[in-house]
LOMI-14012 format. One record per residue (C-alpha): z, x, y; residue number from 1. Coordinates in pm, 1 decimal, decimal comma. Last residue first. Layout:
N
Z | X | Y | NUM .
...
***
This chain:
520
-430,0 | 933,3 | -2305,9 | 520 .
-750,9 | 877,4 | -2506,1 | 519 .
-588,4 | 998,9 | -2828,9 | 518 .
-320,5 | 732,7 | -2810,8 | 517 .
-380,3 | 527,8 | -3125,7 | 516 .
-505,9 | 817,4 | -3336,5 | 515 .
-224,6 | 1049,9 | -3225,7 | 514 .
38,9 | 781,2 | -3279,2 | 513 .
-90,3 | 722,8 | -3632,9 | 512 .
-78,1 | 1096,5 | -3699,4 | 511 .
284,6 | 1109,6 | -3585,6 | 510 .
388,7 | 816,4 | -3804,4 | 509 .
524,0 | 958,1 | -4130,7 | 508 .
675,2 | 1277,1 | -3986,4 | 507 .
836,8 | 1098,1 | -3694,9 | 506 .
974,5 | 821,7 | -3915,5 | 505 .
1101,9 | 1090,5 | -4154,6 | 504 .
1314,7 | 1241,6 | -3880,3 | 503 .
1472,0 | 904,5 | -3808,4 | 502 .
1524,1 | 849,2 | -4182,8 | 501 .
1719,2 | 1174,2 | -4204,6 | 500 .
1919,5 | 1068,0 | -3898,0 | 499 .
2004,8 | 738,7 | -4066,9 | 498 .
2155,5 | 915,6 | -4368,8 | 497 .
2359,2 | 1164,6 | -4164,6 | 496 .
2471,0 | 878,4 | -3940,0 | 495 .
2610,8 | 680,6 | -4231,9 | 494 .
2780,9 | 980,7 | -4394,9 | 493 .
2957,5 | 1084,8 | -4074,1 | 492 .
3066,2 | 743,8 | -3948,5 | 491 .
3418,6 | 743,8 | -4096,9 | 490 .
3463,4 | 1100,5 | -3972,9 | 489 .
3464,7 | 974,8 | -3610,2 | 488 .
3348,7 | 1268,3 | -3399,7 | 487 .
3585,2 | 1351,9 | -3111,2 | 486 .
3537,9 | 1220,0 | -2758,1 | 485 .
3727,9 | 1385,3 | -2473,0 | 484 .
3777,2 | 1214,5 | -2138,9 | 483 .
3778,7 | 1297,0 | -1766,2 | 482 .
3719,4 | 1672,9 | -1779,7 | 481 .
3766,3 | 1825,8 | -1433,1 | 480 .
3537,1 | 2098,1 | -1303,6 | 479 .
3730,2 | 2360,4 | -1105,9 | 478 .
3827,5 | 2558,3 | -1416,8 | 477 .
3465,0 | 2609,3 | -1516,7 | 476 .
3380,0 | 2720,8 | -1158,9 | 475 .
3625,4 | 3009,7 | -1117,8 | 474 .
3402,9 | 3275,0 | -1274,5 | 473 .
3122,0 | 3181,8 | -1035,4 | 472 .
3323,4 | 3290,4 | -730,6 | 471 .
3313,2 | 3067,5 | -423,6 | 470 .
3304,9 | 3090,9 | -44,6 | 469 .
3076,6 | 3393,4 | -21,4 | 468 .
2772,8 | 3228,9 | 140,5 | 467 .
2574,4 | 3242,0 | -183,5 | 466 .
2868,4 | 3133,0 | -399,8 | 465 .
2920,0 | 2825,5 | -181,3 | 464 .
2550,3 | 2738,1 | -204,7 | 463 .
2553,9 | 2760,6 | -583,7 | 462 .
2875,1 | 2556,6 | -601,0 | 461 .
2710,9 | 2293,5 | -377,4 | 460 .
2402,1 | 2292,0 | -601,5 | 459 .
2624,4 | 2225,4 | -901,7 | 458 .
2842,6 | 1957,3 | -739,2 | 457 .
2542,4 | 1757,3 | -625,1 | 456 .
2379,2 | 1792,7 | -967,2 | 455 .
2700,6 | 1699,6 | -1149,4 | 454 .
2748,0 | 1380,4 | -944,6 | 453 .
2653,3 | 1136,7 | -1223,5 | 452 .
2924,3 | 1292,0 | -1438,2 | 451 .
3206,6 | 1171,1 | -1211,8 | 450 .
3464,7 | 1350,9 | -1427,8 | 449 .
3297,4 | 1549,8 | -1704,4 | 448 .
3295,1 | 1380,1 | -2044,9 | 447 .
3373,2 | 1647,4 | -2303,9 | 446 .
3186,9 | 1559,2 | -2624,3 | 445 .
3319,6 | 1706,8 | -2949,7 | 444 .
3038,6 | 1762,5 | -3200,1 | 443 .
2920,9 | 1577,2 | -3510,2 | 442 .
2590,3 | 1514,0 | -3330,2 | 441 .
2574,5 | 1146,3 | -3435,1 | 440 .
2949,5 | 1081,2 | -3394,3 | 439 .
2997,2 | 1270,3 | -3067,5 | 438 .
2673,7 | 1124,6 | -2931,7 | 437 .
2789,5 | 772,6 | -3021,5 | 436 .
3124,4 | 844,2 | -2855,0 | 435 .
2956,9 | 958,2 | -2532,6 | 434 .
2727,0 | 655,8 | -2545,4 | 433 .
3019,0 | 414,7 | -2576,2 | 432 .
3217,8 | 587,0 | -2301,7 | 431 .
2921,2 | 537,4 | -2071,7 | 430 .
2944,3 | 743,7 | -1752,9 | 429 .
2753,4 | 1011,3 | -1946,4 | 428 .
2438,1 | 806,6 | -1895,2 | 427 .
2445,7 | 887,6 | -1523,1 | 426 .
2432,8 | 1262,2 | -1584,8 | 425 .
2693,7 | 1491,6 | -1738,6 | 424 .
2839,6 | 1562,4 | -2082,6 | 423 .
3010,0 | 1894,7 | -2160,7 | 422 .
2930,6 | 1991,3 | -2519,1 | 421 .
3188,1 | 2123,4 | -2765,6 | 420 .
3162,3 | 2287,8 | -3108,1 | 419 .
2843,3 | 2469,0 | -3016,6 | 418 .
2734,6 | 2645,1 | -3336,0 | 417 .
2587,5 | 2992,7 | -3304,6 | 416 .
2267,1 | 3192,4 | -3287,7 | 415 .
2165,4 | 3056,4 | -2948,1 | 414 .
1816,5 | 2967,0 | -3074,6 | 413 .
1957,5 | 2817,0 | -3394,8 | 412 .
2204,1 | 2622,2 | -3183,0 | 411 .
1923,5 | 2494,9 | -2959,8 | 410 .
1714,1 | 2418,0 | -3268,9 | 409 .
1969,0 | 2189,0 | -3433,9 | 408 .
2069,2 | 2045,2 | -3096,5 | 407 .
1715,0 | 1909,5 | -3046,8 | 406 .
1719,7 | 1700,6 | -3363,0 | 405 .
2071,6 | 1586,9 | -3276,1 | 404 .
1948,3 | 1486,6 | -2928,5 | 403 .
1672,1 | 1279,0 | -3092,5 | 402 .
1934,8 | 1103,5 | -3301,4 | 401 .
2139,6 | 1046,2 | -2982,5 | 400 .
1845,4 | 876,1 | -2810,0 | 399 .
1799,7 | 658,5 | -3117,0 | 398 .
2172,3 | 569,0 | -3123,7 | 397 .
2178,8 | 419,3 | -2773,9 | 396 .
1849,1 | 241,9 | -2845,1 | 395 .
1979,9 | 108,3 | -3177,4 | 394 .
2281,7 | -35,6 | -2995,5 | 393 .
2053,6 | -254,0 | -2784,7 | 392 .
1834,0 | -358,5 | -3075,9 | 391 .
2134,9 | -466,8 | -3282,0 | 390 .
2266,9 | -668,2 | -2985,9 | 389 .
1934,8 | -847,8 | -2951,3 | 388 .
1982,6 | -959,9 | -3309,2 | 387 .
1823,6 | -866,4 | -3641,8 | 386 .
1872,4 | -1137,5 | -3908,8 | 385 .
1503,4 | -1223,7 | -3918,3 | 384 .
1444,9 | -858,6 | -4000,9 | 383 .
1395,0 | -533,9 | -3808,4 | 382 .
1356,9 | -206,0 | -3998,0 | 381 .
1203,9 | 1,2 | -3719,2 | 380 .
1208,9 | -34,1 | -3341,1 | 379 .
949,8 | 166,0 | -3150,1 | 378 .
881,4 | 442,5 | -2903,2 | 377 .
563,2 | 646,0 | -2874,6 | 376 .
438,8 | 993,2 | -2961,6 | 375 .
102,1 | 1097,5 | -2811,8 | 374 .
256,4 | 1342,5 | -2559,9 | 373 .
349,3 | 1580,2 | -2840,4 | 372 .
553,6 | 1895,6 | -2783,2 | 371 .
816,5 | 1878,2 | -3056,1 | 370 .
1184,1 | 1975,5 | -3008,7 | 369 .
1096,5 | 1924,8 | -2727,5 | 368 .
843,2 | 1771,9 | -2488,6 | 367 .
802,0 | 1420,2 | -2623,8 | 366 .
579,4 | 1120,5 | -2557,7 | 365 .
664,4 | 893,0 | -2267,0 | 364 .
844,0 | 610,5 | -2445,2 | 363 .
947,9 | 842,1 | -2728,3 | 362 .
1289,3 | 692,3 | -2802,5 | 361 .
1251,3 | 610,5 | -3175,7 | 360 .
1481,4 | 317,4 | -3251,2 | 359 .
1636,9 | 257,3 | -3593,6 | 358 .
1769,9 | -80,2 | -3715,2 | 357 .
1998,4 | -62,2 | -4020,8 | 356 .
2274,2 | -292,8 | -3899,7 | 355 .
2291,6 | -100,4 | -3571,3 | 354 .
2417,5 | 212,1 | -3755,1 | 353 .
2770,8 | 193,0 | -3618,4 | 352 .
2878,0 | -171,4 | -3600,3 | 351 .
2778,1 | -373,9 | -3292,2 | 350 .
3054,9 | -462,6 | -3043,6 | 349 .
3029,5 | -137,4 | -2846,3 | 348 .
2655,5 | -184,7 | -2798,8 | 347 .
2718,1 | -524,8 | -2633,4 | 346 .
2969,0 | -388,4 | -2385,8 | 345 .
2753,3 | -88,9 | -2299,8 | 344 .
2443,4 | -301,8 | -2242,9 | 343 .
2641,9 | -517,4 | -1999,9 | 342 .
2764,7 | -208,4 | -1817,0 | 341 .
2399,8 | -116,0 | -1781,2 | 340 .
2301,6 | -463,1 | -1660,2 | 339 .
2563,3 | -480,4 | -1386,8 | 338 .
2912,2 | -622,1 | -1322,4 | 337 .
2943,9 | -746,0 | -1681,0 | 336 .
2981,5 | -1116,3 | -1764,1 | 335 .
2615,1 | -1138,3 | -1866,3 | 334 .
2679,0 | -900,6 | -2161,3 | 333 .
2354,8 | -723,5 | -2246,2 | 332 .
2062,8 | -730,2 | -2006,7 | 331 .
1783,2 | -742,4 | -2260,4 | 330 .
1481,1 | -862,3 | -2062,0 | 329 .
1237,9 | -658,8 | -2271,2 | 328 .
1056,9 | -487,0 | -1985,7 | 327 .
1310,4 | -428,9 | -1709,0 | 326 .
1639,5 | -431,3 | -1901,1 | 325 .
1537,3 | -265,7 | -2225,5 | 324 .
1305,1 | -27,8 | -2039,8 | 323 .
1593,9 | 81,0 | -1818,1 | 322 .
1791,0 | 159,5 | -2133,3 | 321 .
1502,5 | 372,6 | -2261,2 | 320 .
1475,0 | 541,4 | -1919,9 | 319 .
1832,8 | 657,0 | -1970,6 | 318 .
1706,6 | 883,3 | -2249,3 | 317 .
1337,3 | 972,5 | -2251,7 | 316 .
1160,5 | 1309,1 | -2232,8 | 315 .
1369,8 | 1543,9 | -2442,8 | 314 .
1431,6 | 1871,8 | -2266,0 | 313 .
1466,4 | 2244,4 | -2330,3 | 312 .
1566,7 | 2555,9 | -2138,9 | 311 .
1808,6 | 2812,1 | -2281,5 | 310 .
1952,2 | 2987,5 | -1976,1 | 309 .
1897,2 | 3335,7 | -1843,3 | 308 .
2120,2 | 3521,9 | -1599,2 | 307 .
2063,4 | 3811,0 | -1355,0 | 306 .
2133,7 | 3590,1 | -1050,7 | 305 .
2263,4 | 3241,2 | -1121,3 | 304 .
1990,1 | 2979,3 | -1077,6 | 303 .
1885,0 | 3068,1 | -1430,2 | 302 .
1562,1 | 3242,6 | -1523,8 | 301 .
1419,0 | 3116,3 | -1854,0 | 300 .
1518,8 | 3176,6 | -2215,6 | 299 .
1291,3 | 2948,2 | -2416,7 | 298 .
1293,9 | 2629,2 | -2622,1 | 297 .
987,9 | 2411,6 | -2694,7 | 296 .
1037,5 | 2375,9 | -3069,9 | 295 .
742,9 | 2580,8 | -3202,6 | 294 .
757,2 | 2829,1 | -2915,8 | 293 .
1112,1 | 2941,1 | -2985,5 | 292 .
1137,0 | 3211,3 | -2719,7 | 291 .
1389,6 | 3484,3 | -2633,4 | 290 .
1531,4 | 3670,0 | -2335,6 | 289 .
1898,9 | 3745,8 | -2388,8 | 288 .
2250,3 | 3680,7 | -2259,6 | 287 .
2229,6 | 3301,1 | -2296,7 | 286 .
2328,5 | 3018,4 | -2062,3 | 285 .
2343,4 | 2676,1 | -2224,1 | 284 .
2126,4 | 2369,8 | -2268,2 | 283 .
2108,8 | 2025,7 | -2426,1 | 282 .
1862,9 | 1794,4 | -2254,5 | 281 .
1804,3 | 1435,1 | -2153,6 | 280 .
1556,9 | 1227,7 | -1952,7 | 279 .
1631,1 | 945,8 | -1709,2 | 278 .
1983,9 | 1083,2 | -1720,7 | 277 .
2202,7 | 1210,4 | -2002,6 | 276 .
2262,8 | 1585,2 | -1977,4 | 275 .
2446,4 | 1759,1 | -2259,3 | 274 .
2609,5 | 2090,5 | -2172,4 | 273 .
2666,4 | 2400,6 | -2376,0 | 272 .
2881,8 | 2709,1 | -2320,7 | 271 .
2672,3 | 2972,9 | -2502,8 | 270 .
2719,9 | 3225,9 | -2219,0 | 269 .
2956,9 | 3099,2 | -1951,4 | 268 .
2820,0 | 2862,7 | -1689,3 | 267 .
2909,1 | 2523,4 | -1831,1 | 266 .
3114,8 | 2391,6 | -1537,1 | 265 .
2923,9 | 2064,3 | -1554,1 | 264 .
2802,2 | 2122,2 | -1199,1 | 263 .
2665,5 | 2462,4 | -1301,6 | 262 .
2487,0 | 2313,4 | -1600,6 | 261 .
2355,0 | 2022,7 | -1395,5 | 260 .
2232,5 | 2258,9 | -1121,8 | 259 .
1999,2 | 2443,5 | -1360,7 | 258 .
1839,7 | 2140,2 | -1521,7 | 257 .
1817,3 | 1975,4 | -1179,0 | 256 .
1605,3 | 2241,8 | -1012,0 | 255 .
1760,5 | 2500,1 | -776,1 | 254 .
1864,5 | 2557,9 | -414,9 | 253 .
1696,2 | 2805,3 | -181,6 | 252 .
1982,1 | 2751,5 | 61,5 | 251 .
1946,4 | 2591,3 | 403,4 | 250 .
2165,0 | 2758,5 | 665,3 | 249 .
2287,2 | 2525,1 | 944,4 | 248 .
2084,2 | 2600,2 | 1257,6 | 247 .
2107,8 | 2264,3 | 1435,6 | 246 .
2405,7 | 2038,0 | 1378,7 | 245 .
2342,2 | 1737,9 | 1160,5 | 244 .
2235,4 | 1379,1 | 1236,5 | 243 .
1950,2 | 1370,2 | 986,9 | 242 .
1671,4 | 1326,2 | 1242,0 | 241 .
1837,6 | 1558,8 | 1494,4 | 240 .
1881,3 | 1831,3 | 1233,6 | 239 .
1522,5 | 1771,0 | 1122,6 | 238 .
1390,1 | 1838,6 | 1471,3 | 237 .
1606,5 | 2147,5 | 1523,9 | 236 .
1506,6 | 2308,9 | 1195,4 | 235 .
1775,9 | 2384,8 | 938,7 | 234 .
1808,9 | 2762,3 | 915,3 | 233 .
1607,5 | 2955,2 | 656,3 | 232 .
1590,5 | 3021,9 | 280,8 | 231 .
1943,0 | 3152,0 | 222,7 | 230 .
1940,5 | 3324,6 | -112,3 | 229 .
2085,2 | 3241,4 | -454,7 | 228 .
1755,6 | 3116,9 | -600,3 | 227 .
1577,2 | 3451,0 | -542,2 | 226 .
1257,9 | 3410,9 | -340,9 | 225 .
888,3 | 3389,1 | -428,4 | 224 .
598,8 | 3320,0 | -191,2 | 223 .
408,1 | 2998,1 | -270,4 | 222 .
94,0 | 2971,5 | -486,4 | 221 .
-230,7 | 2844,9 | -330,0 | 220 .
-369,2 | 3194,8 | -257,4 | 219 .
-318,2 | 3281,5 | -625,0 | 218 .
-581,9 | 3022,3 | -723,1 | 217 .
-499,2 | 2896,7 | -1071,9 | 216 .
-735,3 | 2939,9 | -1367,3 | 215 .
-445,7 | 3014,3 | -1600,2 | 214 .
-589,7 | 3335,1 | -1745,7 | 213 .
-645,1 | 3478,7 | -1397,3 | 212 .
-288,5 | 3390,0 | -1295,1 | 211 .
-157,6 | 3548,6 | -1614,5 | 210 .
-339,4 | 3872,5 | -1531,7 | 209 .
-209,4 | 3869,4 | -1175,2 | 208 .
153,8 | 3841,4 | -1282,5 | 207 .
357,4 | 3685,1 | -1002,2 | 206 .
697,3 | 3842,1 | -952,1 | 205 .
1057,8 | 3820,3 | -1069,9 | 204 .
1239,7 | 4122,9 | -934,3 | 203 .
1611,6 | 4119,9 | -1006,7 | 202 .
1548,3 | 3912,3 | -1319,2 | 201 .
1331,3 | 4187,9 | -1466,3 | 200 .
1144,7 | 4038,6 | -1765,1 | 199 .
1049,5 | 3722,5 | -1580,5 | 198 .
684,6 | 3805,4 | -1504,3 | 197 .
553,1 | 3493,8 | -1333,3 | 196 .
241,2 | 3286,0 | -1411,9 | 195 .
384,0 | 3017,3 | -1640,6 | 194 .
377,1 | 2744,0 | -1371,6 | 193 .
695,3 | 2628,6 | -1544,3 | 192 .
888,2 | 2922,4 | -1396,5 | 191 .
835,7 | 2847,7 | -1026,6 | 190 .
1168,9 | 2662,3 | -985,8 | 189 .
1380,6 | 2947,0 | -1123,5 | 188 .
1243,0 | 3244,5 | -929,2 | 187 .
1263,9 | 3014,8 | -630,5 | 186 .
958,2 | 2891,9 | -445,0 | 185 .
874,2 | 2928,1 | -77,9 | 184 .
731,7 | 2723,7 | 210,5 | 183 .
929,3 | 2746,5 | 536,6 | 182 .
930,1 | 2457,5 | 786,8 | 181 .
1307,3 | 2430,9 | 743,6 | 180 .
1408,3 | 2089,7 | 609,0 | 179 .
1059,7 | 1963,8 | 521,8 | 178 .
979,1 | 2292,2 | 346,7 | 177 .
1309,8 | 2273,4 | 158,3 | 176 .
1211,8 | 1924,2 | 42,8 | 175 .
885,2 | 2070,0 | -87,0 | 174 .
1071,5 | 2348,3 | -268,4 | 173 .
1282,8 | 2096,0 | -454,2 | 172 .
978,2 | 1884,9 | -544,8 | 171 .
782,3 | 2192,1 | -676,2 | 170 .
519,0 | 2315,9 | -435,2 | 169 .
140,9 | 2359,0 | -429,5 | 168 .
-1,5 | 2553,2 | -135,0 | 167 .
-293,3 | 2538,3 | 108,0 | 166 .
-424,2 | 2208,0 | -24,0 | 165 .
-760,9 | 2097,9 | 115,2 | 164 .
-954,0 | 2236,3 | -181,7 | 163 .
-733,0 | 2054,1 | -432,9 | 162 .
-759,0 | 1727,1 | -243,4 | 161 .
-1137,2 | 1754,4 | -233,6 | 160 .
-1148,9 | 1859,7 | -600,1 | 159 .
-957,6 | 1555,8 | -731,8 | 158 .
-1051,6 | 1562,0 | -1101,8 | 157 .
-1106,3 | 1930,0 | -1184,5 | 156 .
-873,8 | 2105,2 | -938,8 | 155 .
-626,8 | 1815,6 | -937,7 | 154 .
-593,8 | 1834,6 | -1316,1 | 153 .
-563,1 | 2213,6 | -1294,9 | 152 .
-272,9 | 2174,7 | -1053,0 | 151 .
-95,9 | 1924,0 | -1275,1 | 150 .
-149,7 | 2142,4 | -1583,5 | 149 .
7,0 | 2448,0 | -1415,8 | 148 .
283,5 | 2218,0 | -1290,8 | 147 .
389,7 | 2138,9 | -1651,4 | 146 .
335,4 | 1788,3 | -1794,7 | 145 .
6,8 | 1853,9 | -1975,7 | 144 .
158,0 | 1773,9 | -2317,0 | 143 .
33,5 | 2102,7 | -2467,9 | 142 .
310,5 | 2296,4 | -2295,9 | 141 .
218,8 | 2609,1 | -2100,8 | 140 .
384,0 | 2917,5 | -2254,6 | 139 .
731,0 | 3067,1 | -2283,7 | 138 .
941,4 | 3370,2 | -2189,7 | 137 .
727,4 | 3457,5 | -1889,7 | 136 .
617,5 | 3814,4 | -1967,9 | 135 .
633,3 | 3856,8 | -2344,9 | 134 .
578,2 | 3488,6 | -2415,8 | 133 .
275,5 | 3454,4 | -2192,9 | 132 .
108,7 | 3779,6 | -2297,0 | 131 .
155,1 | 3712,5 | -2669,1 | 130 .
24,0 | 3359,3 | -2627,2 | 129 .
-285,9 | 3483,9 | -2452,3 | 128 .
-373,3 | 3719,4 | -2739,1 | 127 .
-295,4 | 3446,6 | -2999,3 | 126 .
-495,1 | 3168,4 | -2834,1 | 125 .
-261,1 | 2871,9 | -2858,3 | 124 .
-297,1 | 2543,9 | -3049,5 | 123 .
-11,4 | 2616,1 | -3289,7 | 122 .
-173,9 | 2949,8 | -3372,5 | 121 .
-519,8 | 3044,0 | -3253,0 | 120 .
-787,7 | 3310,9 | -3296,5 | 119 .
-1101,7 | 3168,3 | -3133,3 | 118 .
-907,6 | 3053,9 | -2827,1 | 117 .
-714,9 | 2758,0 | -2686,8 | 116 .
-438,0 | 2751,3 | -2427,4 | 115 .
-650,3 | 2724,7 | -2113,0 | 114 .
-878,5 | 2460,2 | -2263,2 | 113 .
-578,5 | 2262,0 | -2385,8 | 112 .
-429,4 | 2290,5 | -2035,4 | 111 .
-724,9 | 2103,0 | -1891,0 | 110 .
-714,4 | 1828,6 | -2156,9 | 109 .
-335,9 | 1779,7 | -2106,4 | 108 .
-355,9 | 1758,5 | -1725,3 | 107 .
-311,6 | 1381,1 | -1719,9 | 106 .
41,6 | 1409,2 | -1862,6 | 105 .
254,4 | 1301,9 | -1563,7 | 104 .
623,4 | 1270,3 | -1663,3 | 103 .
735,8 | 1580,2 | -1471,3 | 102 .
603,4 | 1446,3 | -1140,9 | 101 .
258,4 | 1450,0 | -981,7 | 100 .
347,1 | 1428,6 | -614,0 | 99 .
127,1 | 1208,1 | -397,3 | 98 .
-121,7 | 1356,2 | -158,6 | 97 .
-154,4 | 1562,0 | 159,4 | 96 .
202,2 | 1690,0 | 178,2 | 95 .
327,5 | 1843,5 | 500,8 | 94 .
394,6 | 2184,8 | 657,1 | 93 .
49,1 | 2339,5 | 645,1 | 92 .
-144,6 | 2163,1 | 371,4 | 91 .
64,6 | 2064,0 | 70,4 | 90 .
-11,1 | 1930,9 | -278,0 | 89 .
323,1 | 1844,5 | -444,8 | 88 .
367,9 | 1928,7 | -812,3 | 87 .
652,6 | 1841,5 | -1048,2 | 86 .
818,8 | 2035,2 | -1327,9 | 85 .
1178,9 | 1982,0 | -1212,1 | 84 .
1367,7 | 1688,2 | -1064,6 | 83 .
1571,8 | 1803,3 | -771,3 | 82 .
1841,1 | 2027,0 | -628,6 | 81 .
1879,6 | 2095,5 | -259,1 | 80 .
2152,9 | 2279,6 | -68,3 | 79 .
2253,2 | 2252,6 | 297,0 | 78 .
2524,0 | 2482,1 | 433,4 | 77 .
2839,4 | 2506,5 | 647,0 | 76 .
2930,5 | 2141,8 | 706,4 | 75 .
3273,4 | 2166,7 | 870,6 | 74 .
3131,5 | 2132,2 | 1223,9 | 73 .
2985,8 | 1796,0 | 1123,8 | 72 .
3334,9 | 1658,3 | 1059,9 | 71 .
3383,8 | 1507,5 | 715,0 | 70 .
3521,4 | 1157,8 | 652,7 | 69 .
3303,2 | 1011,7 | 926,3 | 68 .
3136,9 | 734,6 | 728,4 | 67 .
2833,5 | 786,0 | 948,5 | 66 .
2764,8 | 1120,6 | 782,0 | 65 .
2737,0 | 967,1 | 434,9 | 64 .
2494,1 | 698,3 | 554,8 | 63 .
2283,7 | 930,4 | 766,3 | 62 .
2230,3 | 1157,5 | 467,2 | 61 .
2137,7 | 871,5 | 234,3 | 60 .
1880,2 | 728,0 | 476,8 | 59 .
1727,2 | 1068,9 | 551,2 | 58 .
1704,1 | 1166,7 | 183,6 | 57 .
1551,9 | 829,5 | 89,9 | 56 .
1296,5 | 852,6 | 371,7 | 55 .
1207,1 | 1202,9 | 254,1 | 54 .
1156,1 | 1105,1 | -107,2 | 53 .
951,3 | 799,4 | -8,9 | 52 .
736,1 | 1025,9 | 208,9 | 51 .
692,4 | 1245,7 | -98,9 | 50 .
512,2 | 952,5 | -267,0 | 49 .
577,4 | 953,1 | -640,0 | 48 .
340,9 | 992,0 | -933,0 | 47 .
320,5 | 921,6 | -1306,1 | 46 .
-30,5 | 944,2 | -1453,9 | 45 .
-91,3 | 893,3 | -1825,1 | 44 .
-449,9 | 767,8 | -1803,8 | 43 .
-407,9 | 505,1 | -1534,2 | 42 .
-211,5 | 562,3 | -1211,0 | 41 .
158,6 | 470,7 | -1228,3 | 40 .
352,2 | 505,1 | -901,7 | 39 .
729,6 | 531,8 | -936,8 | 38 .
971,6 | 396,4 | -679,5 | 37 .
1252,1 | 583,5 | -496,7 | 36 .
1609,2 | 451,9 | -481,9 | 35 .
1869,6 | 558,5 | -221,5 | 34 .
2208,1 | 688,1 | -332,6 | 33 .
2516,4 | 784,7 | -131,7 | 32 .
2792,7 | 1040,3 | -152,2 | 31 .
3122,3 | 1121,0 | 13,8 | 30 .
3409,2 | 1366,2 | -38,1 | 29 .
3272,5 | 1526,4 | -355,3 | 28 .
3518,8 | 1801,3 | -448,8 | 27 .
3340,9 | 2112,4 | -582,5 | 26 .
3565,3 | 2381,6 | -433,9 | 25 .
3309,3 | 2453,9 | -158,6 | 24 .
3353,9 | 2091,2 | -64,9 | 23 .
3078,3 | 1843,5 | -137,6 | 22 .
2925,4 | 1602,2 | 113,4 | 21 .
2675,2 | 1411,6 | -94,5 | 20 .
2315,3 | 1295,9 | -100,4 | 19 .
2164,9 | 1121,4 | -401,8 | 18 .
1793,8 | 1052,5 | -395,1 | 17 .
1597,3 | 825,8 | -624,8 | 16 .
1502,4 | 725,4 | -978,6 | 15 .
1334,2 | 1052,6 | -1070,4 | 14 .
1612,2 | 1258,4 | -918,0 | 13 .
1641,5 | 1421,4 | -577,4 | 12 .
1988,6 | 1572,5 | -543,5 | 11 .
2077,5 | 1674,6 | -187,1 | 10 .
2405,2 | 1855,4 | -116,4 | 9 .
2543,2 | 1880,0 | 238,4 | 8 .
2787,6 | 2159,2 | 168,8 | 7 .
3143,8 | 2141,7 | 292,9 | 6 .
3423,3 | 2355,9 | 433,8 | 5 .
3777,3 | 2219,5 | 425,0 | 4 .
3892,4 | 2400,7 | 111,3 | 3 .
3880,0 | 2743,8 | 274,5 | 2 .
3916,2 | 3036,5 | 31,5 | 1 .
***
């Protein structure tokens, strides 16, 4: 197997675009990052301009190529991974409006009308719910953050834009359109539209009955392709713009949840990974199709052919640290090289338990283990003795408490305990946060080397497997573990007690959040 062949891997996250040159053995030779801003319309809107995505991709690609460590002739494929559950309105080969990304909840009223019925359970019409779960594996979330809700929001609130759109694409599929001129969706990326029959993973297809129930226009949905296919060759114009050779195969690619697991080396059934980025999740591949509707967990099509993975997500993780820095002015240790290292240093000096302060991390509502876009963040149990340092550590711990809540239902879904979790994402660079997660979850955390590059590595592995340069069974052994964090038994009783109070804070305050935020 040649070690000198490379994939140009593109990872479009919420905060910006990473582009890397990754060998077919998963070695990242070069990478670069370019930030992308958020746009915040009123009423729960979170958008991004796809032109900003493209400019970031172009700038990052040119930067890594100009460094000259990899010859252009050795780049054998292009693969894209990206933030999931977003919607780009497209006419022809270009967007005609901003992308509504995974944080946008403005479609909640529209999806409530789709979900409801005279005979309901948990806010869902029972006959519709049975159809959704049986065929798709899940159902549209009440929060309004799925693409089905985005599209319905545009249909009812921006009808001119909706009418002008010829197709709606996920962010990953939009970047593929820009790279090749071909519009298509993967079996994996289309899932959260909740209109595909996923029972036969060799032939995922649109279900016309579900499309009618959803209120979507089937003519505005993209053709479907398997995620481990070549989409099309890189177009001549884009090759010139990026500085690549014309005709390189562009893979279908996969969303970030899927690529993170592959890049973490967690591809065997029940082998879990913890992602710590803007959002967070705990997921694993599973050998069955199953749904836990009440806690937002379902078996959905993986990027690996004929495989399901347990999909779930908590909305806010690294974004809570960003909020500390940008909105509360808490930069941590001023002697650190950057604000996030400064937060780490301060959190490490505070005793476990943050001197009794608890933080609830629901800055943008929550998706799982509860689907409630009304929830909000807050610090609890502050006193005159509470310091900035206590607040900082409480944020690290609050995200981990929410992860423990989620882990309970992921393990119940999987039917087994996960003794180890591979940690990836930018937040997994933090030794302090890895140890806090180990202590709060009471699980061993395996910190993957260069965890922020898991998405690049994962989509490169997927591309290499597609073109025959890699075998999936080898991937776990190719991913290096940098550090191992074992639970500290001295913190067990403390964190058990604080976690119970964390759960009670949700129970005691959820109705208050609903009353305060009902208009959103």
